[in-house]
C-alpha positions in Angstrom: 0.0 -0.5 -0.2 1.0 3.2 -0.6 1.6 6.0 2.2 0.0 9.2 0.5 1.8 11.8 2.2 3.7 14.3 1.1 7.5 16.0 3.0 6.6 19.2 4.0 9.0 22.4 4.4 9.1 23.7 7.6 7.0 26.4 8.7 8.5 29.4 10.6 6.2 31.2 13.1 7.3 34.5 14.8 4.9 37.1 15.8 7.4 40.2 14.5 6.4 38.0 10.5 3.1 38.8 10.9 4.1 42.2 11.9 5.9 43.2 9.2 3.5 41.7 6.9 0.6 44.2 8.7 3.4 46.9 8.3 4.3 46.1 4.8 8.0 46.4 6.1 10.4 46.5 3.2 13.3 45.7 4.9 11.9 42.1 5.9 11.9 41.3 1.8 14.4 38.4 1.0 14.0 37.3 5.1 10.6 35.3 4.5 7.7 34.9 2.7 4.0 34.9 3.8 1.5 32.0 1.6 -2.4 32.9 2.2 -3.9 29.3 2.2 -7.5 30.5 1.3 -5.8 31.8 -2.3 -2.7 29.7 -2.4 -0.5 32.0 -3.4 2.5 33.6 -1.3 3.6 37.0 -1.2 7.0 39.1 0.1 6.3 41.1 3.0 5.7 44.3 1.1 3.2 43.4 -1.3 1.2 46.0 -1.8 -1.7 43.4 -1.6 -4.9 44.1 0.5 -4.1 41.9 4.0 -5.5 38.5 4.7 -6.8 37.3 7.9 -4.3 35.6 10.0 -5.7 32.3 10.8 -5.0 32.3 6.6 -1.3 32.9 7.0 1.7 30.6 7.0 5.3 31.4 7.2 8.0 30.3 4.9 12.0 31.4 5.1 12.1 31.2 1.1 10.0 31.4 -1.8 11.2 27.7 -3.2 9.6 26.2 0.5 7.0 28.2 -0.3 6.5 26.4 -3.6 7.4 23.1 -2.3 4.1 23.4 -0.1 2.2 24.2 -3.2 1.9 27.9 -3.2 2.1 30.2 -6.1 3.9 33.4 -5.8 2.2 36.4 -6.3 2.0 38.1 -9.7 2.2 41.6 -8.2 4.8 41.5 -6.0 7.2 38.7 -7.3 8.8 37.2 -4.2 11.4 35.3 -6.0 13.2 38.5 -6.9 13.3 39.7 -3.7 17.3 39.6 -2.5 18.7 38.0 0.2 21.2 38.8 2.9 21.3 36.0 5.1 23.9 33.7 3.8 22.2 30.3 4.9 19.4 31.4 2.8 21.3 32.3 -0.4 23.3 28.8 -0.1 20.1 26.7 0.1 18.2 29.1 -2.8 22.0 28.0 -4.5 21.2 24.5 -3.8 17.9 24.7 -4.5 18.5 26.3 -8.2 21.7 23.4 -8.9 18.6 21.0 -8.4 16.6 22.3 -10.5 19.3 22.9 -13.3 19.8 19.2 -13.2 16.3 17.7 -12.7 17.4 15.0 -14.8 20.2 13.7 -13.9 21.3 11.7 -11.1 22.4 14.6 -8.8 24.4 13.4 -5.1 25.5 15.2 -2.0 28.5 15.1 -3.6 27.9 16.6 -6.9 26.0 19.5 -5.1 28.4 19.6 -2.5 30.9 20.3 -5.7 28.8 22.6 -7.3 28.5 25.0 -4.1 31.9 24.6 -2.5 30.3 23.6 0.9 30.6 20.2 2.6 27.9 17.5 2.2 27.4 17.5 5.6 26.8 21.4 6.2 25.3 21.6 3.0 22.2 19.0 4.1 22.1 20.2 7.5 21.6 24.2 6.4 19.5 22.6 3.5 17.4 21.3 6.6 17.3 23.5 8.8 15.9 26.1 6.1 13.7 23.9 4.2 12.3 20.9 6.4 13.3 18.7 4.2 16.7 17.0 2.1 18.3 17.7 -0.8 17.0 14.8 -2.6 13.5 15.0 -1.1 13.6 18.3 -2.7 14.3 17.1 -5.9 11.5 14.6 -6.1 8.7 16.3 -4.6 10.0 18.8 -8.0 10.1 16.3 -10.4 6.3 15.0 -9.2 5.1 19.0 -9.3 7.2 19.2 -13.1 5.3 15.9 -13.6 1.9 17.0 -12.6 2.1 19.9 -14.6 3.0 18.3 -18.0 0.0 16.1 -17.6 -2.6 19.2 -16.9 -1.0 20.9 -19.8 -2.3 17.5 -21.9 0.7 15.2 -22.0 0.5 11.7 -22.5 1.4 10.4 -19.4 4.8 8.5 -21.0 5.8 11.3 -21.8 5.2 13.8 -19.0 6.8 10.8 -17.2 10.4 10.8 -19.3 10.1 14.9 -19.7 10.0 15.1 -15.6 13.1 13.4 -15.4 12.3 9.5 -14.2 13.7 6.7 -15.7 10.4 4.1 -15.4 7.1 4.2 -14.7 7.9 1.9 -11.3 10.1 5.3 -10.2 7.5 7.2 -10.5 4.5 5.6 -8.6 7.5 4.7 -6.4 8.5 8.4 -5.5 5.0 9.6 -6.1 3.7 7.7 -3.0 5.7 10.2 -0.7 2.9 13.0 -1.9 -0.4 11.1 -1.5 -2.1 11.2 1.9 -2.3 9.5 5.2 -0.1 6.2 6.3 -1.8 2.9 5.6 -1.5 2.3 9.2 -3.2 5.2 10.8 -6.2 4.1 8.4 -5.9 0.8 9.5 -6.7 1.7 12.6 -9.8 3.3 11.5 -8.1 6.9 11.5 -6.9 6.8 15.1 -4.9 9.9 16.2 -6.4 12.0 12.9 -8.8 15.3 13.4 -10.7 15.1 10.0 -13.4 18.3 9.8 -16.7 18.0 7.8 -19.3 20.3 5.9 -22.3 19.8 4.2 -24.3 21.9 1.6 -27.0 21.5 -0.8 -26.5 20.5 -4.3 -27.8 19.3 -7.4 -27.3 16.0 -6.1 -29.1 16.5 -3.1 -26.7 16.9 0.0 -22.6 16.9 -0.4 -20.3 15.8 2.4 -16.5 17.6 2.0 -14.3 15.8 4.7 -10.7 17.2 5.3 -7.4 17.0 7.6 -5.3 19.4 7.6 -3.2 17.6 5.0 -6.0 17.2 2.7 -9.6 15.8 1.7 -9.6 12.7 2.9 -14.1 12.2 1.7 -16.1 13.7 -0.7 -19.6 11.8 -0.1 -23.4 12.1 -2.1 -26.5 11.4 0.2 -30.0 12.3 1.0 -29.7 13.5 3.9 -27.0 14.6 6.2 -27.2 11.8 9.3 -26.6 9.4 6.2 -23.6 11.5 5.4 -22.1 11.7 8.9 -23.1 8.3 9.5 -20.8 7.1 6.4 -18.0 9.3 7.5 -17.7 8.0 11.0 -18.2 4.2 9.6 -15.0 5.0 7.6 -13.1 6.9 10.2 -14.4 4.7 13.5 -11.8 5.9 15.9 -11.0 9.7 14.6 -11.3 12.9 16.1 -14.4 14.1 13.5 -16.3 17.4 14.0 -17.8 20.2 12.0 -16.2 23.2 13.3 -12.3 23.7 12.9 -10.5 27.2 12.9 -7.4 25.9 11.4 -8.8 23.8 8.5 -12.3 25.3 8.0 -10.9 28.1 6.1 -9.7 25.5 3.3 -12.8 23.6 3.5 -14.8 25.9 2.4 -12.7 26.6 -0.3 -12.5 23.1 -1.4 -16.4 22.7 -1.1 -16.5 25.4 -3.6 -14.7 23.8 -6.1 -16.5 20.2 -5.5 -19.8 22.1 -6.1 -18.4 23.7 -9.8 -17.6 20.2 -10.2 -21.1 18.7 -9.4 -22.3 21.7 -11.8 -20.7 19.7 -14.5 -18.5 23.6 -15.1 -14.9 22.1 -15.0 -13.2 18.8 -16.5 -11.7 18.1 -12.8 -10.3 20.1 -10.0 -7.0 20.0 -8.2 -7.1 19.9 -4.6 -4.7 18.2 -2.0 -5.9 15.1 -0.9 -5.1 12.7 1.9 -6.4 9.4 1.1 -4.8 5.8 1.0 -4.7 4.1 -1.7 -2.3 0.5 -4.0 -0.2 2.1 -6.6 -2.5 0.5 -9.3 -5.5 2.4 -7.7 -3.5 5.7 -7.9 -2.9 4.9 -11.6 -6.2 4.3 -12.5 -7.7 7.4 -10.8 -5.3 9.4 -12.2 -6.3 7.9 -15.8 -9.8 8.9 -14.7 -9.1 12.3 -14.5 -8.2 13.2 -17.8 -11.2 12.2 -19.2 -12.7 15.4 -20.8 -15.7 16.5 -20.0 -18.8 15.8 -21.3 -16.7 12.1 -22.0 -16.8 8.6 -21.1 -14.4 5.8 -21.4 -14.7 1.8 -20.6 -13.4 -0.1 -18.4 -11.7 -1.9 -20.3 -10.2 1.5 -22.0 -8.8 2.5 -18.6 -7.4 -0.6 -18.8 -5.7 0.0 -21.7 -4.8 3.5 -21.0 -2.6 1.7 -18.5 -1.2 -0.5 -19.6 -2.8 -3.6 -18.1 -5.5 -4.3 -20.7 -6.1 -7.5 -18.9 -7.3 -5.9 -15.8 -10.5 -4.4 -16.2 -12.0 -5.8 -13.2 -8.9 -4.8 -11.1 -10.1 -1.3 -12.3 -13.9 -1.5 -11.9 -12.5 -2.5 -7.9 -10.5 0.7 -8.1 -13.3 2.8 -9.4 -15.9 1.1 -6.9 -12.9 2.0 -4.0 -13.0 5.7 -4.7 -13.8 8.0 -2.2 -13.9 10.8 -4.0 -17.3 11.5 -5.5 -16.3 13.9 -8.6 -12.8 14.7 -7.5 -11.7 11.6 -9.2 -14.5 11.0 -11.9 -14.7 7.9 -11.5 -18.7 8.2 -12.8 -17.2 8.6 -16.3 -16.4 5.0 -16.6 -19.2 3.1 -17.7 -19.5 -0.6 -19.0 -18.0 -1.7 -22.5 -22.1 -2.2 -23.8 -23.0 1.5 -22.9 -24.7 0.6 -19.8 -23.7 2.4 -17.1 -22.6 -0.2 -14.5 -22.2 0.5 -10.8 -21.7 3.9 -8.2 -21.9 4.1 -5.0 -24.1 7.1 -4.9 -26.2 5.8 -7.0 -26.5 5.5 -10.7 -29.5 8.0 -10.7 -27.0 10.5 -9.5 -24.4 9.0 -12.2 -27.5 9.5 -15.1 -27.1 13.5 -14.0 -23.8 14.3 -14.0 -22.5 12.3 -17.3 -26.1 14.3 -18.6 -24.8 17.4 -16.8 -21.0 17.4 -18.1 -22.2 16.5 -22.0 -23.9 19.7 -22.0 -21.3 21.4 -20.6 -18.3 19.8 -22.9 
């Protein structure tokens, strides 16, 4: 089973950083950046944009760390252009640049040490202190981000895989396991130790529940009543701490709910959300292929099996679709039988039919 987690850069916390952001202190540009969870954007302290609420903000020592955590650079203040006077941060940026320049080549600590003129031990320790991850983890995360960007732009999986620097599909799925969600052990314990927050809203298919941990969305379910949806969530994670109120996760959860509702309305082919789920490598390959099905289109189980290079694994593909706990986010409703019958759907065939009809009109 894959461990669907992500190696996250270190977040720094200091009351003075927020004060610098509020005062738009240009003298602090280059010493840190602040990222806004509700928008997915990071800025330099002096950015002229309207200030977000404090609970939405995270701080990172350098832009590369913010990007590793999934944030995008502000197009207004261009935080990557800010110069730093901190020698440690400058060193780490040099290391990041060297890794980015050699993304398709093997790059060892010894090679980085030779390029930067810093001992391998000092290089590794400094990088980990500033970024919260090792140079190797940074390289793997960067490569996976590159792969996902190429897929989103329409590249074929094989082309994107090699262009991003992966030598084989095995290396892709092994490395991607570190970016994709909760540990099997946690899931196997019924979510013990996890904190899950959920929200429920009306949608064109009845009621929709979106649940998430601090890492990302762990469940999207459709149903007729709130009690039905909550009971299913409690059954799936019987030992987790589950609530509908959480000041840390709630702002992001509301944003993710809006994206799910947009998807239910058939307005987008796919939505990109941070996920905290468990899957095997095979399941994840199937789910990624489902996300590539164009809006308004369908694929048969046989076609999905062939697309992932496993033409005889039709039953396994059907099983991967049935094990999906993220309605519309992973669009298993777009998979039908070879004879054009709808097949099964966890949340009801009528909902599957409605989703397909709605997407066909838009697509």
